[in-house]
N, C-alpha and C positions, 0 to 999 in steps of 0.2 A: 295842556294842549286844548285848543279851542275848536276842535273838530265838530263836536255835537252842537256847539253854539252857532257855527257857520252853517251847518245843515239846517238847523231850526230857523235861522235867519232867512235862508233861501226858501224854505217852506212858507214862511210868513210873507214872502213877496208875492205869493200866488193869491188869486182872488178866491178866498175861502170864506165860509160863513162864520168861522171861529178862528181864533189865534192859537197857534201851536205853542204849548208850554213845555218846559223840561220836567222830567221826573214821572212819577207814577200817578195814576188816576186817584183823585182824592174825594170824589163825590160832591165837591162844592160847585162844580160847573156843569151846565147842561146846555148844549153838548160839551164834551171835554175831549180835546185833542192833545196828545202827548208824544214826545220823542224821548226814548230812553235807551241807554246803552245796556246790552245784555251780556251775560256771562258767555265765554267762549272766544273772546278776543285773544289774539295771539301774535307773537313775533314770527314772521315767516322766514326772515333772513336777517342776519347781522354780520357786519364786517368788522375787521380788526380795529377800525377807528371808532367804533361804537354807533355807527349809523345803522338804522334798522328799516326794514319793510314790515309794516304791521297791518294786521287785518282786524277790524272792529265790527262787531255784530250789533246792529241797532234795530229798534222796533218803533213803528208808528202805531199808536193805539188810539181808538176813538170810541167813546161811549155816549149814548144819548137815547132819546125816545123816537126819533125819526130815522128809521133804518135806511130809507132812500137817500136822505141827506148824508148819512154816514158813508154809505157805499159810494156815492158820487164824490164826496170830499176825499176819501182815501184813494179812489181811483185817480183823481186829479193829482194828488201827491205822488202816487206810484208812477204815473206817467211822467211827471217832472223828474223824479229821481232816476228813473230808468232810461231817460233820454241819453243818446250818445253824446249830446252836447252838455250834459250836466257837469258842472265844475264848482268847487268851492276853493277859496283862497284863505289861508290862515292870516289873521290880523297880527298875530304875535310871532310869525315865522316859525311855528312849532311843528308844522307838517307841510308836505307837498302832496296834494291830491293826485292819486294815480287812477283809481277805478272804483265804480260802484256797481254792485250786482244785486238785483232784486232776488231774494231767496224764496219768498212766498208772496203771492198776490193777495190783496185784501180779502179777508174772509171772516165770517162771524165765529166767535168763540164762546159767547155767552149771551143768553137772553134770560133776564130775571123776572120775578113775579111782579115787580113794580113797573114793567113795561119798557125797560131800558135794554138796549142791545149793545154788545161790545164787538167791534171789528178790530182786526190787527193785520199788519204785514211786516215782514222782516227783510232786512237787507244787509249786505256786507260792504264795507268800505276799506279799500287798501290805500295806505298812505306811506310815504317815506318820512322818517324822522331822523334828525341829525344830532350827534353828540355835541352839546354846547359846553365849552369850557370857558365860562365867563369869570 
C-alpha cells in the first residue's frame, strides 16, 4: 500500500524549508523532517469479500537547532493535513482515502545538550482497502 508515500508526497508539495523523508530520524540531516507509521494501526471493519476499513496511526517528527522554524514547519504541515479539503489518491489503487484526524498538535518532546530540539505530532488516517484476487 502506498498510503505513507502519498501523504509524504503531499507534504513535500508545501513550501517548507526542508524535504520530508520516510522513516526515523537518523542524525544526518539538520533540520530533519520525517513521516513514520506508528504501532496501533488496526482493521476497523471487514466484510465477507475481504474488503476492509483500516485505521493507520502516523507521526510527523522534526529535529533541528531552530525551534521557531520547527514549530512553524510542523504547524504548516498540521494545517494542511487537518484541512477538510485534504485528500490523497493511491497510485497503485491499494486504498481509497476516507478521513484524516489530527491526534495531537505539534509539540516538543526533546531538547538535547547539543542544542537540538525535537517536535512531533500524530494523526490517524482511515482508508478502505479491497481484496484483490489477481
